[in-house]
C-alpha positions in Angstrom: 0.0 0.0 0.0 1.1 3.5 -0.8 1.3 6.6 1.4 -1.4 8.3 -0.7 -3.8 5.5 0.4 -3.2 5.9 4.1 -2.5 9.6 4.6 -4.9 12.2 5.8 -5.6 14.7 3.1 -7.4 17.0 5.6 -4.4 19.0 6.7 -4.5 21.6 9.4 -2.4 24.6 8.2 -1.4 27.4 10.5 0.7 30.4 10.1 3.9 31.3 11.8 2.2 34.0 13.9 -0.4 31.7 15.4 0.3 31.3 19.1 1.0 27.9 20.6 -2.4 27.9 22.3 -4.2 28.7 19.0 -2.3 25.8 17.3 -3.0 23.5 20.2 -6.7 24.3 20.3 -7.0 23.7 16.5 -5.2 20.4 16.8 -7.3 19.4 19.8 -10.6 20.3 18.0 -9.6 18.1 15.1 -8.2 15.4 17.3 -4.9 15.4 15.4 -1.3 15.6 16.5 0.3 18.0 14.0 -0.2 21.1 12.0 1.6 22.2 8.8 3.1 25.6 9.1 3.4 27.6 5.9 5.4 30.8 6.1 5.2 32.9 2.9 8.4 34.7 4.0 10.4 31.5 4.5 11.5 28.6 2.5 9.7 25.3 2.7 7.0 23.9 4.9 7.3 23.3 8.6 5.5 21.1 11.0 4.4 21.6 14.5 3.5 18.7 16.6 1.9 18.1 20.0 5.4 17.4 21.3 6.6 20.9 20.2 3.7 22.4 22.3 4.4 20.1 25.2 8.2 20.9 25.3 7.5 24.6 25.1 5.0 24.5 28.0 7.3 22.2 29.9 10.1 24.8 29.7 7.7 27.3 31.3 7.0 29.3 28.1 3.7 31.2 27.8 1.5 29.5 25.1 -0.4 32.7 24.7 2.7 34.6 23.8 4.9 32.1 22.0 4.4 31.8 18.2 4.5 28.6 16.2 7.4 29.9 14.1 9.8 29.6 17.1 8.7 26.0 18.0 8.5 24.0 14.9 10.6 21.8 12.7 11.7 23.4 9.4 14.1 20.6 8.7 11.2 18.4 7.6 11.5 15.0 6.0 8.8 14.9 3.3 7.1 11.8 2.1 6.2 11.1 -1.5 2.6 9.9 -2.1 4.1 7.1 -4.0 6.2 5.8 -1.1 5.2 2.5 0.4 4.1 2.5 4.0 7.3 0.6 4.8 9.4 3.5 3.3 7.4 6.0 5.4 7.8 3.9 8.5 11.6 3.6 8.0 11.9 7.4 7.5 9.9 7.9 10.7 12.0 5.4 12.7 15.3 6.9 11.4 14.3 10.4 12.1 12.4 9.8 15.3 9.2 11.3 13.8 5.6 10.4 14.3 4.4 12.5 11.3 5.5 13.1 7.8 4.2 15.9 5.5 3.3 14.3 2.2 4.3 16.5 -0.7 4.4 16.4 -4.5 6.7 19.0 -6.0 5.8 22.0 -3.8 2.2 21.1 -3.0 1.2 19.7 0.4 -1.0 16.7 -0.3 -1.5 15.5 3.3 0.1 14.2 6.4 0.8 10.6 7.3 1.3 9.5 11.0 2.4 6.5 12.8 -1.3 6.0 13.7 -2.3 5.9 10.1 0.3 3.3 9.3 -0.6 1.2 12.3 -4.3 1.4 11.4 -3.7 0.1 7.9 -1.4 -2.7 9.0 -3.8 -3.8 11.7 -6.7 -3.8 9.1 -4.5 -5.8 6.7 -3.5 -8.3 9.4 -7.1 -8.8 10.5 -8.3 -9.3 6.9 -5.5 -11.8 6.3 -6.6 -13.8 9.4 -10.3 -14.0 8.6 
């Protein structure tokens, strides 16, 4: 199975000036663990995860003052929609990531998470054992 078949195409996109609280509230409302950050004044696409929010709050930073731009990963590993789930899992394991932004050329197509991969593999395992 390919990344395009398991990814979420409903991507939360936030700007670099959103506060950590705003980003966290949007992630919580959608029950997701990441947001894609697009900064028109910067190169590339960044990602903010629930861990980024947790680490900032754990350091005593104010989530109503801190902006996403200071707490995200710009050095993102992007997945191709044509990758296999195994390739995505290997990239996640090597980099210590739980989310990969799925891109084709310069367009964000979706996000794939460890949860997405586990869900597909569990469904395939169950179907194979029926």
